[in-house]
PDB file as gemmi writes it, atoms N, CA and C in Angstrom:
CRYST1    1.000    1.000    1.000  90.00  90.00  90.00 P 1                      
ATOM      1  N   MET A   1       8.902  -1.752 -70.127  1.00  0.00           N  
ATOM      2  CA  MET A   1      10.180  -2.257 -69.949  1.00  0.00           C  
ATOM      3  C   MET A   1      11.110  -1.860 -71.183  1.00  0.00           C  
ATOM      4  N   ALA A   2      10.571  -1.876 -72.211  1.00  0.00           N  
ATOM      5  CA  ALA A   2      11.297  -1.658 -73.406  1.00  0.00           C  
ATOM      6  C   ALA A   2      11.771  -0.145 -73.395  1.00  0.00           C  
ATOM      7  N   GLU A   3      11.056   0.785 -72.709  1.00  0.00           N  
ATOM      8  CA  GLU A   3      11.519   2.191 -72.414  1.00  0.00           C  
ATOM      9  C   GLU A   3      12.705   2.110 -71.677  1.00  0.00           C  
ATOM     10  N   ALA A   4      12.574   1.321 -70.497  1.00  0.00           N  
ATOM     11  CA  ALA A   4      13.567   1.260 -69.378  1.00  0.00           C  
ATOM     12  C   ALA A   4      14.942   0.973 -70.037  1.00  0.00           C  
ATOM     13  N   LEU A   5      14.704  -0.391 -70.805  1.00  0.00           N  
ATOM     14  CA  LEU A   5      15.853  -0.752 -71.585  1.00  0.00           C  
ATOM     15  C   LEU A   5      16.582   0.249 -72.481  1.00  0.00           C  
ATOM     16  N   SER A   6      15.592   0.955 -73.286  1.00  0.00           N  
ATOM     17  CA  SER A   6      16.024   2.167 -74.199  1.00  0.00           C  
ATOM     18  C   SER A   6      16.895   2.989 -73.291  1.00  0.00           C  
ATOM     19  N   THR A   7      16.462   3.503 -72.086  1.00  0.00           N  
ATOM     20  CA  THR A   7      17.008   4.392 -71.523  1.00  0.00           C  
ATOM     21  C   THR A   7      18.425   4.013 -70.804  1.00  0.00           C  
ATOM     22  N   ARG A   8      18.480   2.607 -70.521  1.00  0.00           N  
ATOM     23  CA  ARG A   8      19.748   2.147 -70.219  1.00  0.00           C  
ATOM     24  C   ARG A   8      20.695   2.092 -71.389  1.00  0.00           C  
ATOM     25  N   VAL A   9      20.276   1.575 -72.367  1.00  0.00           N  
ATOM     26  CA  VAL A   9      21.026   1.543 -73.569  1.00  0.00           C  
ATOM     27  C   VAL A   9      21.488   3.028 -73.925  1.00  0.00           C  
ATOM     28  N   THR A  10      20.839   3.917 -73.825  1.00  0.00           N  
ATOM     29  CA  THR A  10      21.235   5.274 -74.096  1.00  0.00           C  
ATOM     30  C   THR A  10      22.164   5.826 -73.118  1.00  0.00           C  
ATOM     31  N   ARG A  11      21.919   5.588 -71.784  1.00  0.00           N  
ATOM     32  CA  ARG A  11      22.862   5.913 -70.804  1.00  0.00           C  
ATOM     33  C   ARG A  11      24.203   5.237 -70.812  1.00  0.00           C  
ATOM     34  N   LEU A  12      24.076   3.974 -71.492  1.00  0.00           N  
ATOM     35  CA  LEU A  12      25.488   3.072 -71.516  1.00  0.00           C  
ATOM     36  C   LEU A  12      26.156   3.644 -72.910  1.00  0.00           C  
ATOM     37  N   GLU A  13      25.417   4.141 -73.939  1.00  0.00           N  
ATOM     38  CA  GLU A  13      26.109   4.911 -74.923  1.00  0.00           C  
ATOM     39  C   GLU A  13      26.766   5.952 -74.497  1.00  0.00           C  
ATOM     40  N   ASN A  14      26.107   6.710 -73.720  1.00  0.00           N  
ATOM     41  CA  ASN A  14      26.559   8.146 -73.227  1.00  0.00           C  
ATOM     42  C   ASN A  14      27.864   7.850 -72.394  1.00  0.00           C  
ATOM     43  N   LEU A  15      27.903   6.897 -71.645  1.00  0.00           N  
ATOM     44  CA  LEU A  15      28.763   6.450 -70.733  1.00  0.00           C  
ATOM     45  C   LEU A  15      30.205   6.089 -71.694  1.00  0.00           C  
ATOM     46  N   MET A  16      29.963   5.228 -72.627  1.00  0.00           N  
ATOM     47  CA  MET A  16      30.892   5.067 -73.572  1.00  0.00           C  
ATOM     48  C   MET A  16      31.392   6.002 -74.135  1.00  0.00           C  
ATOM     49  N   GLY A  17      30.661   6.984 -74.601  1.00  0.00           N  
ATOM     50  CA  GLY A  17      31.176   8.342 -75.080  1.00  0.00           C  
ATOM     51  C   GLY A  17      31.913   8.996 -73.972  1.00  0.00           C  
ATOM     52  N   VAL A  18      31.646   9.099 -72.956  1.00  0.00           N  
ATOM     53  CA  VAL A  18      32.654   9.829 -72.005  1.00  0.00           C  
ATOM     54  C   VAL A  18      33.666   8.987 -71.783  1.00  0.00           C  
ATOM     55  N   LEU A  19      33.713   7.594 -71.640  1.00  0.00           N  
ATOM     56  CA  LEU A  19      35.004   6.990 -71.631  1.00  0.00           C  
ATOM     57  C   LEU A  19      35.838   6.880 -72.830  1.00  0.00           C  
ATOM     58  N   ALA A  20      35.405   6.967 -73.846  1.00  0.00           N  
ATOM     59  CA  ALA A  20      36.029   7.241 -75.122  1.00  0.00           C  
ATOM     60  C   ALA A  20      37.024   8.724 -75.064  1.00  0.00           C  
ATOM     61  N   GLU A  21      36.137   9.555 -74.611  1.00  0.00           N  
ATOM     62  CA  GLU A  21      36.739  11.011 -74.394  1.00  0.00           C  
ATOM     63  C   GLU A  21      37.803  10.943 -73.616  1.00  0.00           C  
ATOM     64  N   LYS A  22      37.484  10.239 -72.347  1.00  0.00           N  
ATOM     65  CA  LYS A  22      38.713  10.179 -71.334  1.00  0.00           C  
ATOM     66  C   LYS A  22      39.777   9.480 -71.787  1.00  0.00           C  
ATOM     67  N   GLN A  23      39.512   8.463 -72.586  1.00  0.00           N  
ATOM     68  CA  GLN A  23      40.631   7.404 -73.178  1.00  0.00           C  
ATOM     69  C   GLN A  23      41.477   8.309 -74.219  1.00  0.00           C  
ATOM     70  N   THR A  24      40.817   9.207 -74.783  1.00  0.00           N  
ATOM     71  CA  THR A  24      41.582  10.031 -76.039  1.00  0.00           C  
ATOM     72  C   THR A  24      42.418  11.073 -75.048  1.00  0.00           C  
ATOM     73  N   ARG A  25      41.651  11.627 -74.156  1.00  0.00           N  
ATOM     74  CA  ARG A  25      42.635  12.600 -73.278  1.00  0.00           C  
ATOM     75  C   ARG A  25      43.910  11.875 -72.636  1.00  0.00           C  
ATOM     76  N   LEU A  26      43.588  10.547 -72.015  1.00  0.00           N  
ATOM     77  CA  LEU A  26      44.538   9.844 -71.378  1.00  0.00           C  
ATOM     78  C   LEU A  26      45.817   9.580 -72.350  1.00  0.00           C  
ATOM     79  N   ASP A  27      45.360   9.121 -73.696  1.00  0.00           N  
ATOM     80  CA  ASP A  27      46.382   8.963 -74.766  1.00  0.00           C  
ATOM     81  C   ASP A  27      47.127  10.261 -75.116  1.00  0.00           C  
ATOM     82  N   GLU A  28      46.232  11.343 -75.085  1.00  0.00           N  
ATOM     83  CA  GLU A  28      47.220  12.704 -75.391  1.00  0.00           C  
ATOM     84  C   GLU A  28      48.113  12.924 -74.270  1.00  0.00           C  
ATOM     85  N   VAL A  29      47.695  12.804 -72.983  1.00  0.00           N  
ATOM     86  CA  VAL A  29      48.762  12.952 -71.893  1.00  0.00           C  
ATOM     87  C   VAL A  29      49.765  11.926 -71.843  1.00  0.00           C  
ATOM     88  N   LEU A  30      49.491  10.833 -72.301  1.00  0.00           N  
ATOM     89  CA  LEU A  30      50.651   9.935 -72.302  1.00  0.00           C  
ATOM     90  C   LEU A  30      51.593  10.127 -73.445  1.00  0.00           C  
ATOM     91  N   VAL A  31      51.179  10.892 -74.466  1.00  0.00           N  
ATOM     92  CA  VAL A  31      52.250  11.175 -75.525  1.00  0.00           C  
ATOM     93  C   VAL A  31      52.868  12.303 -74.966  1.00  0.00           C  
ATOM     94  N   VAL A  32      52.328  13.291 -74.322  1.00  0.00           N  
ATOM     95  CA  VAL A  32      53.068  14.454 -73.714  1.00  0.00           C  
ATOM     96  C   VAL A  32      54.164  13.834 -72.678  1.00  0.00           C  
ATOM     97  N   LEU A  33      53.486  12.836 -71.829  1.00  0.00           N  
ATOM     98  CA  LEU A  33      54.455  12.326 -70.706  1.00  0.00           C  
ATOM     99  C   LEU A  33      55.816  11.471 -71.391  1.00  0.00           C  
ATOM    100  N   ALA A  34      55.411  10.740 -72.686  1.00  0.00           N  
ATOM    101  CA  ALA A  34      56.435  10.159 -73.271  1.00  0.00           C  
ATOM    102  C   ALA A  34      57.556  11.203 -74.031  1.00  0.00           C  
ATOM    103  N   GLU A  35      57.287  12.454 -74.503  1.00  0.00           N  
ATOM    104  CA  GLU A  35      58.003  13.354 -75.133  1.00  0.00           C  
ATOM    105  C   GLU A  35      58.718  13.943 -73.897  1.00  0.00           C  
ATOM    106  N   ALA A  36      58.082  14.117 -72.723  1.00  0.00           N  
ATOM    107  CA  ALA A  36      58.930  14.736 -71.586  1.00  0.00           C  
ATOM    108  C   ALA A  36      59.895  13.826 -71.152  1.00  0.00           C  
ATOM    109  N   GLN A  37      59.677  12.410 -71.177  1.00  0.00           N  
ATOM    110  CA  GLN A  37      60.771  11.322 -70.737  1.00  0.00           C  
ATOM    111  C   GLN A  37      61.920  11.701 -71.805  1.00  0.00           C  
ATOM    112  N   ILE A  38      61.507  11.604 -72.720  1.00  0.00           N  
ATOM    113  CA  ILE A  38      62.746  11.571 -74.048  1.00  0.00           C  
ATOM    114  C   ILE A  38      63.505  12.864 -73.954  1.00  0.00           C  
ATOM    115  N   GLU A  39      62.884  13.811 -73.564  1.00  0.00           N  
ATOM    116  CA  GLU A  39      63.747  15.212 -73.574  1.00  0.00           C  
ATOM    117  C   GLU A  39      64.450  15.165 -72.102  1.00  0.00           C  
ATOM    118  N   THR A  40      64.027  14.617 -71.085  1.00  0.00           N  
ATOM    119  CA  THR A  40      64.490  14.500 -69.905  1.00  0.00           C  
ATOM    120  C   THR A  40      65.802  13.461 -70.061  1.00  0.00           C  
ATOM    121  N   GLU A  41      65.782  12.522 -70.564  1.00  0.00           N  
ATOM    122  CA  GLU A  41      66.868  11.474 -70.833  1.00  0.00           C  
ATOM    123  C   GLU A  41      67.864  12.135 -71.748  1.00  0.00           C  
ATOM    124  N   LYS A  42      67.395  13.019 -72.646  1.00  0.00           N  
ATOM    125  CA  LYS A  42      68.525  13.931 -73.548  1.00  0.00           C  
ATOM    126  C   LYS A  42      69.116  14.620 -72.610  1.00  0.00           C  
ATOM    127  N   ARG A  43      68.513  15.281 -71.662  1.00  0.00           N  
ATOM    128  CA  ARG A  43      69.102  16.257 -70.817  1.00  0.00           C  
ATOM    129  C   ARG A  43      70.120  15.518 -69.961  1.00  0.00           C  
ATOM    130  N   PHE A  44      69.794  14.551 -69.411  1.00  0.00           N  
ATOM    131  CA  PHE A  44      70.617  13.688 -68.516  1.00  0.00           C  
ATOM    132  C   PHE A  44      71.836  13.199 -69.374  1.00  0.00           C  
ATOM    133  N   ARG A  45      71.769  12.920 -70.554  1.00  0.00           N  
ATOM    134  CA  ARG A  45      73.074  12.365 -71.417  1.00  0.00           C  
ATOM    135  C   ARG A  45      73.797  13.672 -71.528  1.00  0.00           C  
ATOM    136  N   GLU A  46      73.335  14.809 -71.822  1.00  0.00           N  
ATOM    137  CA  GLU A  46      74.181  16.021 -72.073  1.00  0.00           C  
ATOM    138  C   GLU A  46      74.642  16.488 -70.796  1.00  0.00           C  
ATOM    139  N   THR A  47      73.887  16.322 -69.690  1.00  0.00           N  
ATOM    140  CA  THR A  47      74.742  16.722 -68.432  1.00  0.00           C  
ATOM    141  C   THR A  47      75.830  15.661 -67.990  1.00  0.00           C  
ATOM    142  N   ALA A  48      75.578  14.329 -68.288  1.00  0.00           N  
ATOM    143  CA  ALA A  48      76.656  13.504 -68.121  1.00  0.00           C  
ATOM    144  C   ALA A  48      77.980  13.708 -68.804  1.00  0.00           C  
ATOM    145  N   GLU A  49      77.696  14.003 -70.149  1.00  0.00           N  
ATOM    146  CA  GLU A  49      78.765  14.617 -70.900  1.00  0.00           C  
ATOM    147  C   GLU A  49      79.553  15.685 -70.581  1.00  0.00           C  
ATOM    148  N   ARG A  50      78.593  16.750 -69.963  1.00  0.00           N  
ATOM    149  CA  ARG A  50      79.418  17.944 -69.295  1.00  0.00           C  
ATOM    150  C   ARG A  50      80.224  17.512 -68.082  1.00  0.00           C  
ATOM    151  N   PHE A  51      79.680  16.741 -67.360  1.00  0.00           N  
ATOM    152  CA  PHE A  51      80.140  16.306 -65.994  1.00  0.00           C  
ATOM    153  C   PHE A  51      81.642  15.466 -66.568  1.00  0.00           C  
ATOM    154  N   ARG A  52      81.560  14.644 -67.524  1.00  0.00           N  
ATOM    155  CA  ARG A  52      82.788  14.039 -68.158  1.00  0.00           C  
ATOM    156  C   ARG A  52      83.845  14.969 -68.492  1.00  0.00           C  
ATOM    157  N   GLU A  53      83.436  15.938 -69.218  1.00  0.00           N  
ATOM    158  CA  GLU A  53      84.181  17.167 -69.835  1.00  0.00           C  
ATOM    159  C   GLU A  53      84.627  17.734 -68.825  1.00  0.00           C  
ATOM    160  N   THR A  54      84.057  18.156 -67.648  1.00  0.00           N  
ATOM    161  CA  THR A  54      84.476  18.817 -66.529  1.00  0.00           C  
ATOM    162  C   THR A  54      85.588  18.170 -65.801  1.00  0.00           C  
ATOM    163  N   ASP A  55      85.360  16.850 -65.414  1.00  0.00           N  
ATOM    164  CA  ASP A  55      86.283  15.954 -64.818  1.00  0.00           C  
ATOM    165  C   ASP A  55      87.419  16.049 -65.468  1.00  0.00           C  
ATOM    166  N   GLU A  56      87.561  15.848 -67.092  1.00  0.00           N  
ATOM    167  CA  GLU A  56      88.809  15.913 -67.529  1.00  0.00           C  
ATOM    168  C   GLU A  56      89.537  17.113 -67.504  1.00  0.00           C  
ATOM    169  N   ARG A  57      88.827  18.185 -67.629  1.00  0.00           N  
ATOM    170  CA  ARG A  57      89.394  19.559 -67.384  1.00  0.00           C  
ATOM    171  C   ARG A  57      90.117  19.614 -66.053  1.00  0.00           C  
ATOM    172  N   PHE A  58      89.267  18.929 -64.897  1.00  0.00           N  
ATOM    173  CA  PHE A  58      89.914  18.887 -63.723  1.00  0.00           C  
ATOM    174  C   PHE A  58      91.161  18.294 -63.636  1.00  0.00           C  
ATOM    175  N   ARG A  59      91.274  16.972 -64.416  1.00  0.00           N  
ATOM    176  CA  ARG A  59      92.623  16.134 -64.329  1.00  0.00           C  
ATOM    177  C   ARG A  59      93.546  16.943 -65.078  1.00  0.00           C  
ATOM    178  N   LYS A  60      93.238  17.609 -66.190  1.00  0.00           N  
ATOM    179  CA  LYS A  60      94.150  18.111 -66.839  1.00  0.00           C  
ATOM    180  C   LYS A  60      94.855  19.531 -65.814  1.00  0.00           C  
ATOM    181  N   THR A  61      93.936  20.114 -65.273  1.00  0.00           N  
ATOM    182  CA  THR A  61      94.374  21.156 -64.282  1.00  0.00           C  
ATOM    183  C   THR A  61      95.294  20.771 -63.299  1.00  0.00           C  
ATOM    184  N   ASP A  62      94.791  19.602 -62.664  1.00  0.00           N  
ATOM    185  CA  ASP A  62      95.788  19.047 -61.545  1.00  0.00           C  
ATOM    186  C   ASP A  62      97.043  18.641 -62.037  1.00  0.00           C  
ATOM    187  N   LYS A  63      97.034  18.118 -63.274  1.00  0.00           N  
ATOM    188  CA  LYS A  63      98.455  17.582 -63.846  1.00  0.00           C  
ATOM    189  C   LYS A  63      99.344  18.961 -64.265  1.00  0.00           C  
ATOM    190  N   ARG A  64      98.549  20.105 -64.712  1.00  0.00           N  
ATOM    191  CA  ARG A  64      99.294  21.332 -64.722  1.00  0.00           C  
ATOM    192  C   ARG A  64      99.635  21.738 -63.522  1.00  0.00           C  
ATOM    193  N   PHE A  65      99.291  21.669 -62.483  1.00  0.00           N  
ATOM    194  CA  PHE A  65      99.465  22.280 -61.133  1.00  0.00           C  
ATOM    195  C   PHE A  65     100.456  21.429 -60.585  1.00  0.00           C  
ATOM    196  N   ARG A  66     100.563  20.115 -60.696  1.00  0.00           N  
ATOM    197  CA  ARG A  66     101.733  19.286 -60.201  1.00  0.00           C  
ATOM    198  C   ARG A  66     103.026  19.427 -61.080  1.00  0.00           C  
ATOM    199  N   LYS A  67     102.792  19.774 -62.394  1.00  0.00           N  
ATOM    200  CA  LYS A  67     104.165  20.235 -63.175  1.00  0.00           C  
ATOM    201  C   LYS A  67     104.454  21.622 -62.630  1.00  0.00           C  
ATOM    202  N   THR A  68     103.524  22.570 -62.492  1.00  0.00           N  
ATOM    203  CA  THR A  68     104.135  23.736 -61.979  1.00  0.00           C  
ATOM    204  C   THR A  68     104.848  23.650 -60.629  1.00  0.00           C  
ATOM    205  N   ASP A  69     104.352  22.820 -59.902  1.00  0.00           N  
ATOM    206  CA  ASP A  69     104.872  22.499 -58.380  1.00  0.00           C  
ATOM    207  C   ASP A  69     106.305  22.162 -58.649  1.00  0.00           C  
ATOM    208  N   GLU A  70     106.396  20.994 -59.542  1.00  0.00           N  
ATOM    209  CA  GLU A  70     107.699  20.448 -59.821  1.00  0.00           C  
ATOM    210  C   GLU A  70     108.689  21.616 -60.251  1.00  0.00           C  
ATOM    211  N   LEU A  71     108.186  22.416 -61.298  1.00  0.00           N  
ATOM    212  CA  LEU A  71     109.117  23.500 -61.767  1.00  0.00           C  
ATOM    213  C   LEU A  71     109.585  24.492 -60.743  1.00  0.00           C  
ATOM    214  N   PHE A  72     108.578  24.694 -59.828  1.00  0.00           N  
ATOM    215  CA  PHE A  72     108.952  25.734 -58.643  1.00  0.00           C  
ATOM    216  C   PHE A  72     109.955  25.271 -57.778  1.00  0.00           C  
ATOM    217  N   ARG A  73     109.844  23.746 -57.401  1.00  0.00           N  
ATOM    218  CA  ARG A  73     110.866  23.241 -56.594  1.00  0.00           C  
ATOM    219  C   ARG A  73     112.143  23.184 -57.300  1.00  0.00           C  
ATOM    220  N   ASP A  74     112.111  22.817 -58.544  1.00  0.00           N  
ATOM    221  CA  ASP A  74     113.421  22.781 -59.419  1.00  0.00           C  
ATOM    222  C   ASP A  74     114.062  24.273 -59.254  1.00  0.00           C  
ATOM    223  N   LEU A  75     113.340  25.032 -59.557  1.00  0.00           N  
ATOM    224  CA  LEU A  75     113.832  26.856 -59.387  1.00  0.00           C  
ATOM    225  C   LEU A  75     114.079  27.083 -58.138  1.00  0.00           C  
ATOM    226  N   ASP A  76     113.340  26.629 -57.079  1.00  0.00           N  
ATOM    227  CA  ASP A  76     113.924  27.031 -55.699  1.00  0.00           C  
ATOM    228  C   ASP A  76     115.494  26.407 -55.456  1.00  0.00           C  
ATOM    229  N   GLU A  77     115.555  25.047 -55.897  1.00  0.00           N  
ATOM    230  CA  GLU A  77     116.945  24.453 -55.667  1.00  0.00           C  
ATOM    231  C   GLU A  77     117.946  25.216 -56.427  1.00  0.00           C  
ATOM    232  N   ARG A  78     117.637  25.601 -57.739  1.00  0.00           N  
ATOM    233  CA  ARG A  78     118.570  26.312 -58.525  1.00  0.00           C  
ATOM    234  C   ARG A  78     119.000  27.721 -57.739  1.00  0.00           C  
ATOM    235  N   ILE A  79     117.930  28.400 -57.297  1.00  0.00           N  
ATOM    236  CA  ILE A  79     118.160  29.594 -56.725  1.00  0.00           C  
ATOM    237  C   ILE A  79     119.016  29.346 -55.492  1.00  0.00           C  
ATOM    238  N   GLU A  80     118.872  28.300 -54.657  1.00  0.00           N  
ATOM    239  CA  GLU A  80     119.351  28.193 -53.416  1.00  0.00           C  
ATOM    240  C   GLU A  80     120.914  27.828 -53.840  1.00  0.00           C  
ATOM    241  N   LYS A  81     121.061  26.933 -54.642  1.00  0.00           N  
ATOM    242  CA  LYS A  81     122.532  26.670 -55.282  1.00  0.00           C  
ATOM    243  C   LYS A  81     123.265  28.093 -55.550  1.00  0.00           C  
ATOM    244  N   LEU A  82     122.502  28.849 -56.433  1.00  0.00           N  
ATOM    245  CA  LEU A  82     123.057  30.233 -56.874  1.00  0.00           C  
ATOM    246  C   LEU A  82     123.452  31.146 -55.869  1.00  0.00           C  
ATOM    247  N   VAL A  83     122.546  31.238 -54.919  1.00  0.00           N  
ATOM    248  CA  VAL A  83     122.705  32.032 -53.491  1.00  0.00           C  
ATOM    249  C   VAL A  83     124.030  31.477 -52.945  1.00  0.00           C  
ATOM    250  N   SER A  84     123.920  30.106 -52.730  1.00  0.00           N  
ATOM    251  CA  SER A  84     125.112  29.422 -51.840  1.00  0.00           C  
ATOM    252  C   SER A  84     126.550  29.735 -52.808  1.00  0.00           C  
ATOM    253  N   GLY A  85     126.422  29.704 -54.060  1.00  0.00           N  
ATOM    254  CA  GLY A  85     127.605  29.964 -54.872  1.00  0.00           C  
ATOM    255  C   GLY A  85     128.074  31.231 -54.774  1.00  0.00           C  
ATOM    256  N   ILE A  86     127.145  32.324 -54.790  1.00  0.00           N  
ATOM    257  CA  ILE A  86     127.515  33.698 -54.786  1.00  0.00           C  
ATOM    258  C   ILE A  86     128.257  33.882 -53.207  1.00  0.00           C  
ATOM    259  N   GLY A  87     127.447  33.392 -52.281  1.00  0.00           N  
ATOM    260  CA  GLY A  87     127.995  33.235 -50.854  1.00  0.00           C  
ATOM    261  C   GLY A  87     129.494  32.872 -50.842  1.00  0.00           C  
ATOM    262  N   GLU A  88     129.751  31.657 -51.491  1.00  0.00           N  
ATOM    263  CA  GLU A  88     131.116  31.105 -51.664  1.00  0.00           C  
ATOM    264  C   GLU A  88     132.066  31.923 -52.212  1.00  0.00           C  
ATOM    265  N   LEU A  89     131.750  32.593 -53.209  1.00  0.00           N  
ATOM    266  CA  LEU A  89     132.394  33.464 -54.009  1.00  0.00           C  
ATOM    267  C   LEU A  89     132.731  34.677 -53.292  1.00  0.00           C  
ATOM    268  N   ILE A  90     131.846  35.250 -52.585  1.00  0.00           N  
ATOM    269  CA  ILE A  90     132.160  36.344 -51.819  1.00  0.00           C  
ATOM    270  C   ILE A  90     133.157  36.148 -50.543  1.00  0.00           C  
ATOM    271  N   ARG A  91     133.060  34.883 -49.993  1.00  0.00           N  
ATOM    272  CA  ARG A  91     133.777  34.382 -49.011  1.00  0.00           C  
ATOM    273  C   ARG A  91     135.194  34.076 -49.405  1.00  0.00           C  
ATOM    274  N   SER A  92     135.482  33.565 -50.670  1.00  0.00           N  
ATOM    275  CA  SER A  92     136.515  33.261 -51.082  1.00  0.00           C  
ATOM    276  C   SER A  92     137.445  34.457 -51.687  1.00  0.00           C  
ATOM    277  N   ARG A  93     136.791  35.411 -51.866  1.00  0.00           N  
ATOM    278  CA  ARG A  93     137.548  36.788 -52.455  1.00  0.00           C  
ATOM    279  C   ARG A  93     138.482  37.276 -51.574  1.00  0.00           C  
ATOM    280  N   PRO A  94     139.665  37.559 -51.981  1.00  0.00           N  
ATOM    281  CA  PRO A  94     140.646  38.165 -50.987  1.00  0.00           C  
ATOM    282  C   PRO A  94     140.276  39.616 -50.429  1.00  0.00           C  
ATOM    283  N   GLN A  95     140.480  39.983 -49.280  1.00  0.00           N  
ATOM    284  CA  GLN A  95     139.816  41.414 -48.958  1.00  0.00           C  
ATOM    285  C   GLN A  95     141.017  42.094 -49.098  1.00  0.00           C  
TER     286      GLN A  95                                                      
END                                                                             
């Protein structure tokens, strides 16, 4: 029975060694996962910042387009008035 007990203790010691190795490996994997999570969060923040910058550029571009549209409308009105004035001038000239 002493030998059976010794065998069991040896087996338990071996199993404890295997468990310790697996725990060490698990700890290493957890470190890698934690580092990956930190890097992922960093990339998400960078991406969010780029989206914010892009949104701001779109807003500025839209504003410029609206301003350009307004300038073209004003120019169209001025051209229309000029053409109308030239037409009046031509009609009012003695022949």
